C-alpha atoms as one frame of an Amber mdcrd trajectory, in Angstrom:
protein
  -9.505 -74.249  67.462  -9.523 -78.015  67.957 -12.091 -78.729  65.269 -11.728
 -78.242  61.544 -12.826 -74.809  60.414 -16.487 -74.802  59.409 -17.430 -73.293
  56.059 -18.712 -69.788  56.737 -21.614 -70.489  54.372 -23.335 -72.095  57.390
 -23.237 -68.851  59.356 -24.021 -66.667  56.339 -27.164 -68.723  55.654 -28.128
 -68.650  59.337 -27.885 -64.848  59.360 -30.000 -64.597  56.227 -32.748 -66.683
  57.823 -32.478 -64.850  61.144 -32.639 -61.319  59.711 -35.573 -62.303  57.502
 -37.577 -62.840  60.719 -36.617 -59.519  62.323 -39.150 -56.700  62.540 -38.556
 -53.868  60.024 -35.869 -51.332  60.916 -34.543 -53.153  63.974 -31.047 -54.003
  65.216 -30.012 -57.302  66.778 -27.187 -57.350  69.337 -25.732 -60.689  70.423
 -22.999 -61.028  73.012 -20.592 -63.803  73.945 -20.739 -65.616  77.253 -18.616
 -64.553  80.196 -15.459 -66.327  81.221 -16.344 -67.954  84.538 -13.922 -67.957
  87.447 -13.099 -70.528  90.096 -10.966 -69.373  93.046  -8.130 -66.814  92.991
  -7.051 -66.312  89.352  -8.208 -69.703  88.060 -10.786 -69.786  85.267 -13.212
 -72.386  83.958 -13.084 -73.348  80.299 -14.860 -70.867  78.009 -18.057 -71.905
  76.266 -19.502 -69.620  73.606 -23.066 -68.326  73.646 -24.791 -70.661  71.212
 -26.978 -68.049  69.511 -23.887 -65.934  68.811 -22.021 -68.977  67.505 -25.014
 -69.986  65.353 -24.924 -66.603  63.604 -21.170 -65.982  63.448 -19.068 -69.098
  64.078 -16.854 -67.084  66.434 -15.646 -69.097  69.418 -13.891 -66.297  71.301
 -14.894 -64.396  74.450 -15.645 -60.647  74.467 -17.323 -60.795  71.070 -20.398
 -58.823  69.978 -22.424 -59.277  66.788 -24.602 -56.436  65.478 -27.099 -57.080
  62.681 -29.056 -54.213  61.101 -30.484 -55.544  57.830 -32.383 -52.322  57.005
 -29.419 -49.996  57.561 -29.096 -47.327  54.890 -25.348 -47.884  54.653 -24.584
 -51.440  53.557 -21.462 -51.609  55.731 -23.690 -51.255  58.818 -25.853 -54.304
  58.076 -23.530 -56.763  59.814 -20.675 -55.805  62.118 -18.599 -58.127  64.265
 -16.733 -56.729  67.270 -13.763 -58.718  68.632 -10.926 -58.162  71.089  -7.823
 -56.434  69.760  -4.635 -58.349  70.581  -2.088 -56.449  72.658   1.481 -57.393
  73.506   0.362 -58.139  77.056  -2.443 -60.439  75.827  -0.012 -62.218  73.488
   2.420 -62.900  76.330  -0.132 -64.246  78.809  -2.971 -65.714  76.713  -1.701
 -65.975  73.153  -3.020 -64.461  69.953  -6.637 -63.382  69.496  -8.420 -63.393
  66.163  -7.306 -60.811  63.648  -9.961 -58.939  61.706  -9.136 -61.003  58.628
  -9.449 -64.269  60.537 -12.787 -63.206  62.027 -14.039 -62.407  58.528 -12.856
 -65.754  57.202 -14.634 -67.677  59.970 -17.875 -65.683  59.990 -18.251 -64.434
  56.432 -18.814 -60.921  57.860 -16.844 -58.322  55.919 -16.855 -55.601  58.550
 -14.961 -56.471  61.733 -14.175 -53.831  64.368 -12.442 -53.841  67.753 -14.868
 -54.127  70.625 -13.721 -50.868  72.213 -15.473 -49.113  69.302 -18.828 -50.864
  69.867 -20.509 -48.084  71.866 -19.532 -45.331  69.435 -20.557 -47.213  66.298
 -23.831 -48.484  67.769 -24.858 -44.925  68.619 -24.503 -43.925  64.972 -27.023
 -46.626  63.997 -29.341 -46.877  66.978 -31.085 -43.551  66.478 -32.072 -44.623
  62.963 -33.629 -47.841  64.247 -37.050 -48.369  65.830 -36.229 -51.382  67.967
 -33.454 -53.629  69.276 -33.289 -57.424  69.580 -31.391 -58.670  72.636 -30.371
 -62.122  73.763 -31.347 -63.700  77.070 -31.234 -67.224  78.471 -34.927 -68.078
  78.277 -34.372 -71.779  77.662 -33.556 -73.037  81.176 -33.721 -70.140  83.601
 -32.566 -72.159  86.617 -29.083 -72.348  85.066 -28.564 -68.578  85.373 -30.591
 -68.079  88.541 -28.931 -65.435  90.723 -26.213 -64.834  88.112 -25.775 -61.704
  86.042 -24.565 -62.605  82.573 -23.095 -60.519  79.773 -26.555 -60.655  78.177
 -28.125 -59.274  81.353 -25.618 -56.434  81.462 -26.270 -55.610  77.802 -30.020
 -55.453  78.449 -29.531 -53.072  81.376 -27.130 -50.901  79.378 -29.442 -50.691
  76.344 -32.407 -49.767  78.541 -30.356 -46.981  80.081 -28.908 -45.627  76.827
 -31.938 -46.158  74.554 -34.997 -46.192  76.851 -37.521 -45.338  74.119 -36.566
 -48.097  71.685 -38.822 -51.125  71.460 -37.070 -54.249  72.714 -37.411 -57.661
  71.064 -36.216 -61.164  71.982 -33.455 -62.911  70.041 -34.502 -66.205  71.652
 -37.923 -66.014  70.030 -36.267 -66.177  66.601 -33.495 -68.669  67.323 -35.843
 -71.170  69.018 -37.769 -71.197  65.731 -34.670 -71.569  63.531 -32.243 -73.782
  65.441 -34.383 -76.956  65.733 -34.154 -77.503  61.955 -30.602 -78.613  61.228
 -28.790 -77.934  57.948 -26.660 -80.568  56.231 -23.538 -78.905  57.625 -24.900
 -79.081  61.176 -25.947 -82.703  60.754 -22.427 -83.575  59.602 -20.955 -81.966
  62.745 -23.412 -83.824  64.972 -22.611 -87.067  63.186 -18.920 -86.494  63.861
 -19.653 -85.952  67.560 -21.689 -89.173  67.567 -18.886 -91.089  65.850 -16.447
 -90.051  68.575 -18.963 -91.303  71.152 -19.154 -94.691  69.454 -15.448 -95.327
  69.836 -15.487 -94.015  73.417 -18.111 -96.599  74.320 -16.161 -99.439  72.729
 -13.120 -98.423  74.803 -15.277 -98.499  77.934 -16.459-102.027  77.167 -12.904
-103.250  76.658 -11.568-102.031  80.024 -14.531-102.845  82.252 -14.113-105.647
  84.791 -15.033-106.261  88.432 -13.164-103.925  90.760 -12.669-101.087  88.257
 -13.659 -97.622  89.471 -16.414 -95.731  87.689 -14.006 -92.848  87.067 -11.578
 -95.179  85.306 -14.286 -95.911  82.741 -14.933 -92.168  82.486 -11.207 -91.693
  81.821 -11.421 -93.852  78.696 -14.120 -91.550  77.367 -12.097 -88.443  78.238
  -9.004 -89.847  76.526 -10.747 -90.697  73.274 -12.806 -87.483  73.251  -9.685
 -85.350  73.627  -7.587 -87.392  71.189 -10.336 -87.089  68.561 -10.542 -83.295
  68.733 -13.681 -83.036  70.838 -14.061 -79.656  72.511 -15.369 -81.055  75.790
 -17.965 -83.339  77.339 -21.428 -82.492  76.058 -22.368 -82.721  79.752 -20.815
 -84.215  82.880 -20.886 -87.954  82.086 -22.814 -90.450  84.171 -20.960 -93.695
  84.906 -23.357 -95.323  87.355 -22.905 -98.906  88.520 -25.480-100.936  90.441
 -27.880 -98.881  92.561 -26.199 -95.630  91.462 -27.977 -95.999  88.106 -31.308
 -95.380  89.855 -30.280 -91.747  90.508 -31.079 -90.108  87.174 -28.373 -87.417
  87.375 -25.747 -89.328  89.339 -22.314 -88.178  88.154 -19.861 -88.416  91.036
 -18.516 -91.542  89.302 -16.488 -92.547  92.355 -17.806 -96.007  93.220 -16.358
 -99.483  92.683 -17.948-101.500  89.860 -18.884-104.801  91.472 -19.186-108.260
  89.966 -22.823-108.919  89.046 -23.801-105.242  88.719 -25.004-103.408  85.639
 -23.382-100.101  84.572 -25.376 -97.221  83.091 -23.165 -94.923  80.976 -24.854
 -91.695  79.834 -22.379 -89.466  77.984 -21.902 -87.132  75.059 -19.321 -85.367
  72.934 -19.239 -81.679  72.036 -17.533 -81.196  68.665 -17.451 -77.716  67.090
 -20.105 -76.774  69.693 -22.513 -79.448  68.372 -23.396 -82.346  70.656 -24.178
 -86.028  70.872 -26.109 -87.610  73.756 -26.124 -91.391  74.195 -26.753 -93.946
  76.917 -25.747 -97.591  77.111 -25.877-100.270  79.823 -23.538-103.235  80.199
 -22.596-105.825  82.838 -19.470-105.316  84.944 -18.425-108.954  84.450 -19.245
-109.033  80.751 -22.298-111.322  80.965 -25.889-110.210  81.551 -27.729-112.151
  84.253 -31.165-113.518  83.396 -32.874-110.660  85.240 -30.608-108.048  83.681
 -31.428-109.480  80.260 -35.150-109.203  80.953 -34.918-105.570  82.034 -32.457
-104.628  79.287 -34.557-106.318  76.583 -37.648-104.486  77.838 -35.916-101.108
  77.564 -34.419-101.988  74.170 -37.884-102.931  72.888 -39.205 -99.537  74.001
 -36.285 -97.770  72.298 -36.808 -99.556  68.992 -40.577 -99.107  68.963 -40.501
 -95.597  70.415 -37.977 -94.396  67.845 -40.497 -95.246  65.108 -42.737 -92.514
  66.523 -40.114 -89.836  65.820 -41.494 -88.739  62.472 -42.871 -85.581  60.847
 -46.127 -84.347  62.347 -45.817 -86.070  65.726 -46.607 -83.889  68.745 -44.221
 -84.292  71.687 -46.998 -84.807  74.265 -48.551 -87.583  72.162 -45.151 -89.187
  71.675 -44.461 -89.231  75.418 -47.874 -90.792  76.133 -47.203 -93.570  73.642
 -43.731 -94.122  75.062 -45.272 -94.391  78.528 -47.637 -97.062  77.244 -44.726
 -98.969  75.719 -42.847 -98.953  79.025 -46.032 -99.870  80.913 -46.490-102.964
  78.748 -42.933-104.076  79.351 -43.203-103.503  83.107 -46.158-105.876  83.161
 -44.192-108.379  81.072 -41.210-108.450  83.467 -43.419-108.659  86.546 -43.059
-105.174  88.000 -46.673-104.155  87.391 -49.935-106.085  87.647 -52.155-105.928
  84.565 -55.381-105.721  86.595 -54.042-102.886  88.733 -52.909-101.051  85.596
 -56.388-101.448  84.094 -57.912 -99.737  87.141 -55.226 -97.091  87.719 -55.771
 -93.346  87.950 -54.852 -92.163  84.414 -53.487 -88.947  85.905 -51.066 -90.953
  88.055 -50.014 -93.959  85.952 -48.311 -96.750  87.850 -45.398 -96.938  85.406
 -44.103 -93.610  86.807 -42.685 -95.558  89.760 -40.153 -97.183  87.425 -40.003
 -94.686  84.527 -40.265 -91.079  85.672 -38.750 -88.940  82.902 -39.553 -88.030
  79.317 -37.846 -89.695  76.381 -37.364 -87.176  73.562 -35.562 -83.850  73.612
 -34.086 -81.666  70.888 -30.315 -81.838  70.559 -27.875 -79.590  68.695 -25.816
 -76.650  69.950 -27.369 -77.342  73.351 -27.660 -80.913  74.584 -31.241 -80.055
  75.504 -31.575 -77.801  72.495 -33.954 -74.874  72.080 -37.376 -75.447  70.567
 -41.038 -75.419  71.545 -42.466 -78.848  72.327 -45.892 -77.641  71.224 -44.438
 -77.596  67.701 -44.862 -80.845  65.735 -41.707 -82.753  64.843 -40.364 -81.709
  61.437 -37.880 -82.920  58.863 -34.402 -81.750  59.893 -34.973 -81.927  63.647
 -32.659 -84.120  65.717 -34.125 -85.678  68.851 -33.107 -88.264  71.379 -35.076
 -91.356  72.302 -34.204 -92.541  75.828 -36.593 -94.869  77.637 -35.537 -96.394
  80.926 -36.569 -98.686  83.764 -35.260 -98.109  87.291 -35.679-100.679  90.075
 -33.990 -99.412  93.265 -35.009-102.478  95.274 -33.059-104.655  92.818 -30.141
-102.253  92.321 -30.868-102.097  88.573 -31.156 -98.921  86.524 -31.312 -99.291
  82.752 -31.626 -96.522  80.161 -30.828 -96.682  76.448 -30.529 -93.620  74.228
 -29.864 -92.802  70.591 -29.914 -89.580  68.541 -32.321 -89.510  65.586 -32.512
 -87.186  62.591 -36.093 -86.867  61.334 -36.402 -87.323  57.577 -39.267 -87.590
  55.104 -39.032 -91.381  55.341 -39.027 -91.524  59.148 -35.710 -91.043  60.922
 -32.005 -91.842  60.774 -30.109 -93.054  63.809 -26.924 -90.973  64.079 -25.620
 -93.355  66.760 -26.457 -96.598  64.972 -22.824 -97.762  65.039 -22.751 -97.845
  68.848 -23.187-101.469  70.035 -26.555-102.038  71.701 -27.601-105.668  71.211
 -26.887-107.957  74.168 -24.909-110.385  72.026 -22.702-107.638  70.572 -21.904
-106.147  73.983 -21.093-109.525  75.504 -18.916-110.468  72.524 -16.801-107.306
  72.770 -16.317-107.788  76.503 -15.560-111.511  76.079 -12.950-110.873  73.369
 -11.237-108.365  75.618 -10.893-110.956  78.344
């Protein structure tokens, strides 16, 4: 693995909290993600199922975790199934985890080869009353028209054990995962620290005529050199009018003198993510108009971040953030105060220039699991990302930090990333 081995106490504690929420005399079965294919025999990079990783720390395909906390035999209370290495696998793909290595990573004493899963599950299933199964409930459009390993497990369980009561793993993990442990926070901080240096590299190379993908390359280089697993998501390097497309990521345009660049990017380290956005001028100096827009967004970020505190409801937070942006839009001349005073509250005028929400959970998923009807709590990590987009002026500006909620308010995990106009201009000036 690229990242330093995580203490298995994290996964042991996660399993303790997870099994404590299970119904009596039930079994939980969690499967790894599939390996996705491109064309012919080419494969995409493997990404582990995050619920399985959360409970085991195993980052290998074809893995199954079985938890049966009420099993009569203690050795049946947690079993990890992994792929057995063969000579053929060694030659083509390299070594797989040994049973001892899987135990060391996960803290699970009993590790079996996955070819024995069906036989061993049958010995336990008829003692149990119900079975917990995983499914991607978080963002269904991602797996639309795809059959995943989780889907196949659900179909198989229904066929083999049709009279068992089925339960949802996602219902438990969406309750547990939003509250981050100290170990998880440390991993997320490390991901954020890598992002900080990636952004500084981007500032140092940017100049008129550079391609957006050349700036992306600086991020890729530093991410890889620092042991990052992968991009947290496909990075957005959007110059000029491209920044007004919220999910622009072709990154294939020329950065022109006088334009502003929006760079929305993240690092995945040990499966935990950062998510940050910065804006900076191609030529190293903000124009007067760019300063006005940038300062308006920065004001909203600073004031909006103060609202990320225990007890805040997401819907209330977003309304207050909307009001902050609305006030700044009036200040920079994009909205008229009288028209705002008489607007339809169901269709606020600010939506023309600020059309997305600002705060989302972040962790093992960039948009991490969690119910937004649940008040913010100590230990949650959320983004704050206000923006103003003016297509007619070719300006799109968004600023984003990651905040850990504490008893005292919050802590900015990305505080070290330059954000003040003077600091950005100074770095770019010194490079020249």
